[in-house]
KELUM-866461 format. One record per residue (C-alpha): residue in one letter; residue number from 1; z, y, x. Coordinates in steps of 0.05 Angstrom, whole numbers, plus 32768, in hexadecimal, padded with zeros to 4 digits. Each point is the difference from the previous one (the first is absolute). Layout:
REM residues N
SITE residu num   up north east
SITE      A NUM    Z     Y    X
...
REM end
This chain:
REM residues 344
SITE residu num   up north east
SITE      M   1 8740  772E 74AE
SITE      N   2 802E  8039 8017
SITE      I   3 800C  800E 8049
SITE      E   4 803B  802B 8014
SITE      G   5 8009  801E 8045
SITE      G   6 7FF7  803B 802E
SITE      F   7 7FB6  8005 8012
SITE      E   8 7FD6  802F 8029
SITE      A   9 7FC5  8025 7FE0
SITE      E  10 7FC9  7FD0 8016
SITE      T  11 8028  7FC3 7FE9
SITE      L  12 800C  8022 7FBD
SITE      R  13 7FB5  800D 7FF8
SITE      V  14 7FF0  7FB7 800C
SITE      L  15 8035  7FE7 7FCF
SITE      R  16 7FF0  8032 7FC9
SITE      E  17 7FB7  7FEB 7FFE
SITE      I  18 8011  7FB8 7FF0
SITE      P  19 7FFA  7FEF 7FB5
SITE      G  20 8040  7FE2 7FE5
SITE      V  21 802D  801D 8038
SITE      T  22 8033  8036 7FF1
SITE      V  23 8021  8023 803B
SITE      V  24 8047  8019 7FFB
SITE      L  25 8014  802C 803B
SITE      Q  26 8046  7FF4 801B
SITE      P  27 8020  8023 803B
SITE      R  28 8003  7FD4 803E
SITE      L  29 8040  7FFF 8029
SITE      G  30 7FEF  7FFC 8049
SITE      D  31 7FDF  7FC0 8018
SITE      Q  32 8020  7FD2 7FCE
SITE      R  33 7FDA  7FC2 7FE9
SITE      P  34 7FE7  7FE5 7FD1
SITE      D  35 7FD3  803C 7FF6
SITE      A  36 7FEE  7FF9 7FB6
SITE      L  37 8011  7FDD 7FC0
SITE      L  38 7FCC  7FDE 7FD3
SITE      R  39 8011  7FFC 7FB6
SITE      Y  40 7FD8  7FD2 7FD3
SITE      A  41 8010  7FDD 7FBF
SITE      D  42 804B  7FF8 8001
SITE      R  43 8005  7FF8 804C
SITE      E  44 8007  802B 803D
SITE      Q  45 7FEE  7FEE 8048
SITE      P  46 8011  8027 803F
SITE      V  47 7FC6  8002 8031
SITE      V  48 7FF4  8017 8047
SITE      V  49 7FC4  8030 8001
SITE      E  50 7FD1  8003 803B
SITE      V  51 7FD0  803C 7FFF
SITE      K  52 7FC0  7FFE 8028
SITE      R  53 7FC2  802B 8002
SITE      R  54 7FD2  7FC4 800B
SITE      A  55 8014  7FB6 7FFF
SITE      N  56 7FD4  7FCC 8021
SITE      A  57 800B  7FB7 8014
SITE      A  58 802D  8013 803A
SITE      T  59 802B  802B 7FD2
SITE      A  60 8007  7FC6 7FD0
SITE      H  61 801A  7FD3 8038
SITE      Q  62 8032  8035 8015
SITE      L  63 801B  8000 7FB8
SITE      I  64 8003  7FB4 7FFF
SITE      H  65 802A  8001 803F
SITE      Y  66 802E  8034 7FE2
SITE      A  67 8007  7FD8 7FC0
SITE      Q  68 8014  7FC3 8028
SITE      L  69 8037  8028 8023
SITE      Y  70 801B  801C 7FBF
SITE      P  71 7FF1  7FCE 7FC9
SITE      E  72 8036  8017 7FD0
SITE      T  73 7FD8  803C 7FE5
SITE      P  74 7FB7  8001 7FEC
SITE      I  75 7FD0  802F 8024
SITE      L  76 7FCF  802E 7FDD
SITE      L  77 7FC8  801F 8028
SITE      I  78 7FE5  8043 7FE8
SITE      A  79 7FC2  8017 8024
SITE      S  80 7FC7  8031 7FF7
SITE      E  81 7FD0  7FC8 8012
SITE      T  82 8004  7FB4 800A
SITE      T  83 7FCA  7FD2 8019
SITE      V  84 7FEA  7FC1 7FDB
SITE      E  85 801C  7FD4 8038
SITE      A  86 8043  8024 7FFE
SITE      R  87 8005  7FF6 7FB5
SITE      D  88 7FEF  7FB6 8005
SITE      I  89 8035  7FF5 8036
SITE      L  90 8036  8027 7FDC
SITE      T  91 7FF3  7FDC 7FBE
SITE      E  92 8002  7FBC 8023
SITE      H  93 8045  8011 801E
SITE      G  94 801E  801E 7FC1
SITE      I  95 8002  8049 8017
SITE      G  96 7FEF  8034 7FCB
SITE      F  97 7FD2  803A 800A
SITE      I  98 7FE6  803E 7FDD
SITE      D  99 7FC9  802B 801E
SITE      G 100 7FDB  8040 7FF3
SITE      L 101 7FC2  7FDA 7FEB
SITE      Q 102 8028  7FE3 7FC6
SITE      N 103 8007  7FBA 801D
SITE      V 104 8042  7FE4 7FE9
SITE      H 105 8023  7FBD 8007
SITE      V 106 804B  7FFB 7FF2
SITE      E 107 801C  7FBB 7FF1
SITE      L 108 804B  7FFA 7FF2
SITE      P 109 802A  7FD4 7FD3
SITE      G 110 7FEA  8012 7FBA
SITE      L 111 7FC8  802E 8018
SITE      M 112 7FB7  7FF7 8012
SITE      F 113 7FDD  8043 8008
SITE      H 114 7FB9  7FFC 801C
SITE      I 115 7FC7  8033 7FFF
SITE      E 116 7FBD  7FF9 8024
SITE      G 117 7FF1  8045 8018
SITE      R 118 7FC9  801D 802B
SITE      T 119 7FEA  7FF1 8047
SITE      A 120 7FFF  8037 8034
SITE      Q 121 7FBE  8024 8008
SITE      R 122 7FE3  8004 8046
SITE      G 123 8012  8042 801F
SITE      G 124 8037  800C 7FCD
SITE      G 125 8047  7FE9 7FF4
SITE      G 126 801B  8021 803F
SITE      T 127 7FF0  7FFF 8049
SITE      P 128 7FEC  7FBC 801C
SITE      P 129 8027  7FE3 803A
SITE      P 130 7FE9  8018 8044
SITE      T 131 7FE3  7FBE 801A
SITE      R 132 7FE9  7FCD 7FCC
SITE      L 133 7FFD  7FB8 8018
SITE      R 134 7FB5  7FF7 7FFA
SITE      G 135 7FC7  7FFB 8031
SITE      K 136 8018  8004 8048
SITE      A 137 8047  8010 7FE9
SITE      G 138 7FFD  7FC0 7FD7
SITE      A 139 7FED  7FDA 803F
SITE      A 140 8040  8019 8020
SITE      A 141 8028  7FE9 7FC4
SITE      Q 142 7FE1  7FBB 8005
SITE      A 143 8011  7FFC 804A
SITE      L 144 8049  800D 7FEE
SITE      L 145 7FFE  7FCB 7FCA
SITE      L 146 7FE2  7FCC 802E
SITE      Q 147 803A  8007 8030
SITE      P 148 803B  8016 7FD5
SITE      E 149 8035  7FEE 8033
SITE      R 150 7FE3  8029 8038
SITE      E 151 8018  8044 8019
SITE      W 152 7FC7  8031 8002
SITE      G 153 7FF2  803C 802B
SITE      V 154 7FCA  8030 7FEB
SITE      R 155 7FCF  7FEA 8037
SITE      E 156 800D  7FB6 7FF4
SITE      L 157 7FF0  8008 7FB7
SITE      A 158 7FC2  802A 800E
SITE      E 159 7FE6  7FCC 8031
SITE      K 160 800D  7FC6 7FD1
SITE      A 161 7FE0  8022 7FC4
SITE      G 162 7FC7  801F 8027
SITE      V 163 8011  8047 7FE9
SITE      A 164 8011  8042 8022
SITE      P 165 8048  800A 8016
SITE      G 166 8005  803E 7FD4
SITE      L 167 7FEF  7FD7 7FC2
SITE      A 168 8030  7FC9 8014
SITE      H 169 8037  8035 8006
SITE      R 170 7FF0  801C 7FBC
SITE      V 171 8002  7FBB 7FE0
SITE      L 172 8044  7FF1 801F
SITE      A 173 801A  8045 7FEB
SITE      R 174 7FE9  7FF3 7FB9
SITE      L 175 8022  7FBC 7FFF
SITE      E 176 8040  8020 801C
SITE      T 177 8002  8031 7FC6
SITE      E 178 7FF7  7FC6 7FD0
SITE      A 179 803A  7FDB 8022
SITE      L 180 7FD2  7FC6 8012
SITE      V 181 800E  8002 804B
SITE      T 182 803E  800A 8029
SITE      V 183 8000  802A 8040
SITE      K 184 8021  7FF1 8042
SITE      G 185 8000  8028 8041
SITE      V 186 7FE5  8045 8011
SITE      G 187 7FC4  801C 8025
SITE      P 188 7FD2  7FCE 8021
SITE      Q 189 8032  7FC8 7FEF
SITE      R 190 7FFE  800F 7FB6
SITE      V 191 7FEC  7FC1 7FD8
SITE      R 192 7FFB  7FEE 7FB7
SITE      H 193 8010  7FBF 7FDE
SITE      L 194 7FE5  7FEC 7FBC
SITE      A 195 803D  7FFE 7FD2
SITE      N 196 7FDF  7FEA 7FBF
SITE      P 197 7FBE  7FDA 8007
SITE      T 198 8000  7FF0 7FB5
SITE      A 199 7FFF  804A 7FEF
SITE      L 200 7FCC  8010 8035
SITE      L 201 7FD1  7FCA 7FE6
SITE      D 202 8007  801B 7FB9
SITE      L 203 7FF5  8047 8017
SITE      W 204 7FC3  7FEF 802A
SITE      A 205 7FE1  7FD5 7FC8
SITE      E 206 800B  803B 7FD1
SITE      E 207 7FDF  8034 802D
SITE      Q 208 7FC9  7FD7 8020
SITE      V 209 7FC0  8012 7FDB
SITE      D 210 7FBC  7FE0 800E
SITE      R 211 7FBE  8014 7FE2
SITE      P 212 7FD2  7FCE 8022
SITE      R 213 7FB5  7FFC 7FFD
SITE      R 214 7FEC  7FBC 7FE3
SITE      T 215 7FC5  7FD4 800F
SITE      F 216 7FF5  7FC4 7FD4
SITE      G 217 7FE2  7FBE 8017
SITE      Y 218 7FF8  7FB7 7FED
SITE      L 219 8008  7FC8 8033
SITE      L 220 7FEC  7FBB 7FE8
SITE      T 221 8038  7FCE 800B
SITE      Q 222 8020  7FC7 7FD9
SITE      T 223 804A  8012 8004
SITE      P 224 802B  803E 800B
SITE      Q 225 8019  7FE5 8042
SITE      Q 226 7FB9  7FF3 8017
SITE      L 227 7FEF  8047 7FEC
SITE      I 228 803A  801B 802A
SITE      D 229 7FEF  7FD6 803D
SITE      R 230 7FB5  800F 7FFE
SITE      L 231 800B  804A 7FF4
SITE      G 232 8030  8006 803A
SITE      G 233 7FD5  7FD7 802E
SITE      N 234 7FC1  8027 7FF0
SITE      L 235 8021  8044 8009
SITE      G 236 801F  7FEA 8041
SITE      R 237 7FBE  7FE8 801D
SITE      A 238 7FE0  8041 7FEA
SITE      G 239 8034  8028 8026
SITE      I 240 801A  8023 7FC1
SITE      D 241 804A  800E 8000
SITE      Y 242 8021  7FEC 7FBE
SITE      A 243 8041  7FEB 7FDE
SITE      L 244 8005  7FD9 7FC0
SITE      T 245 802D  8020 7FCC
SITE      G 246 8012  7FF7 7FB7
SITE      A 247 800A  7FBB 7FE1
SITE      A 248 7FD6  7FDD 8035
SITE      G 249 8028  801C 803A
SITE      A 250 8042  7FF5 7FDE
SITE      N 251 7FF1  7FB7 7FF0
SITE      L 252 7FF5  7FF2 804A
SITE      L 253 8045  801A 8011
SITE      A 254 8029  7FF2 7FC1
SITE      P 255 7FDA  7FD1 7FD2
SITE      F 256 8004  8013 7FB6
SITE      V 257 7FE7  7FD8 7FC5
SITE      T 258 7FC5  802B 7FEB
SITE      A 259 7FB5  7FFF 8003
SITE      V 260 7FDC  8029 8035
SITE      P 261 7FBD  8011 7FE0
SITE      V 262 7FF3  803C 802D
SITE      V 263 8010  8008 8049
SITE      E 264 8012  8047 8014
SITE      V 265 7FF9  8012 8049
SITE      W 266 800C  8040 8027
SITE      V 267 7FC9  800C 8033
SITE      T 268 7FF5  8033 8037
SITE      A 269 7FEE  8045 7FE7
SITE      T 270 7FC2  8006 802C
SITE      A 271 7FD8  7FC6 7FE2
SITE      A 272 7FC8  800F 7FCF
SITE      G 273 7FFD  7FDA 7FBE
SITE      D 274 7FC2  7FD9 8012
SITE      E 275 801E  7FEF 8043
SITE      L 276 803E  7FE3 7FDE
SITE      L 277 7FD7  7FD6 7FD0
SITE      R 278 7FD3  7FE7 8037
SITE      G 279 803A  7FF0 802F
SITE      A 280 8025  7FDB 7FC9
SITE      G 281 7FC3  7FDA 7FEA
SITE      A 282 8009  801B 7FB9
SITE      D 283 7FCE  8019 7FCD
SITE      P 284 8007  8045 7FE2
SITE      V 285 8013  7FFF 7FB6
SITE      A 286 8011  8033 7FCB
SITE      Q 287 802D  7FD0 7FDA
SITE      G 288 8019  7FB9 8006
SITE      Q 289 8018  800D 8047
SITE      N 290 8030  7FD0 8024
SITE      V 291 8008  802E 803D
SITE      V 292 8015  8049 8000
SITE      F 293 7FFD  8026 8042
SITE      L 294 8032  803A 8004
SITE      Q 295 7FF7  803A 802F
SITE      E 296 802B  803D 800C
SITE      K 297 7FED  803D 8029
SITE      D 298 8022  7FDF 803C
SITE      D 299 8018  7FBB 8015
SITE      L 300 8049  8009 7FEE
SITE      P 301 7FFF  7FC8 7FCB
SITE      L 302 7FF3  7FD1 803B
SITE      A 303 803E  8016 8025
SITE      F 304 802E  7FC7 8015
SITE      R 305 7FD2  7FCB 7FE2
SITE      Q 306 8011  7FB8 8012
SITE      K 307 7FD8  7FC0 8009
SITE      T 308 8010  7FC5 7FD3
SITE      N 309 7FD6  7FC0 8001
SITE      D 310 7FCB  8023 8029
SITE      V 311 7FF9  8038 7FCC
SITE      W 312 8018  8048 8008
SITE      V 313 8030  8015 7FC9
SITE      A 314 801E  8045 7FF2
SITE      N 315 8049  8008 8015
SITE      R 316 8033  7FEA 7FCC
SITE      F 317 8012  8047 7FEC
SITE      R 318 7FB8  8015 7FF5
SITE      L 319 7FF7  7FC0 7FD7
SITE      Y 320 803C  8012 7FD6
SITE      A 321 7FE7  8046 7FF2
SITE      D 322 7FBA  7FE9 7FEF
SITE      L 323 8019  7FC9 7FD2
SITE      R 324 802C  8032 7FD9
SITE      R 325 7FC1  8025 7FEC
SITE      D 326 7FDA  7FC2 7FEA
SITE      P 327 7FFE  7FFC 7FB3
SITE      R 328 7FF4  7FB5 8003
SITE      R 329 8049  7FE8 8004
SITE      G 330 8006  8029 8040
SITE      R 331 8047  8018 7FF6
SITE      E 332 8017  7FB8 7FF5
SITE      Q 333 7FDE  7FEA 803F
SITE      A 334 801B  803C 8026
SITE      D 335 8047  7FEE 7FEB
SITE      H 336 7FF5  7FB7 8016
SITE      L 337 7FE5  8017 8044
SITE      R 338 803B  802F 800A
SITE      Q 339 8032  7FCA 7FF0
SITE      E 340 7FE0  7FC9 8029
SITE      L 341 7FE5  8025 803C
SITE      I 342 801F  8045 8006
SITE      G 343 8047  7FF1 7FEB
SITE      F 344 8016  8047 7FEE
REM end
């Protein structure tokens, strides 16, 4: 595949490191578009080139919006680094990309060019964004998602999410740079409105990282529903804060045809393992568990939990993120939950 156009040095470096790609430099006249010409087989295709240092889920949604406004010419993203989520979204929407980690997907009439490259190493691939949507910053993102129509001031968001005003401001500033919120007013009357909840959910799910401590138990019951009811009742009577997640939690809110052999439950960070097992009425096991207690260093996974059928369940966005990481048909269940319960 040949690509002709006027490119800056970093873009040239990215393109020249891709096997099978030949770059032909051409002078660029002002701001004319399309920016480049792809030649392959006996065809040629003008493309609009978007250059980014780092492309994440929010960047991908910006390109989708641009492609919808100008559908006549394909878009090609060239970036030093792309995230897995960004690549998945771009591929799903037919937008081509080439990155400095040698990840390539370009699909045009008569052309399918795909290379699985490398993933970014932690601490490398450029400077990370100033405020990642994880931990307390992730709680602020969830607050925005739970009320997507609301106009938010910094203090209102901080109070709703239970975070410091300074952090709430940094989250909103980050989302403003990602074009995920719109701004109205100045000074104390300055408010933000969530412009693209779909993109924010994808970005938060991409950046939210949990490394929970796990405690395994077995609670004798006859059916999965009986297990859920008994577990919730026992933990409630023991005064242990909890929220069901994973397949068990999702099936209470958006039933899905699947077995629930193991119930995963977020529990308060301060409870000891033996206290959890005793409170739940479960036996400790090394294998064959039907209950997994998950604990983070704080109680943020319990944020915005809701009660359904007398059982506490993680909020729908936390459920979605947890399901996506479940290797047991989790992505399929997450997509079902998003369609049926989230709606964007």
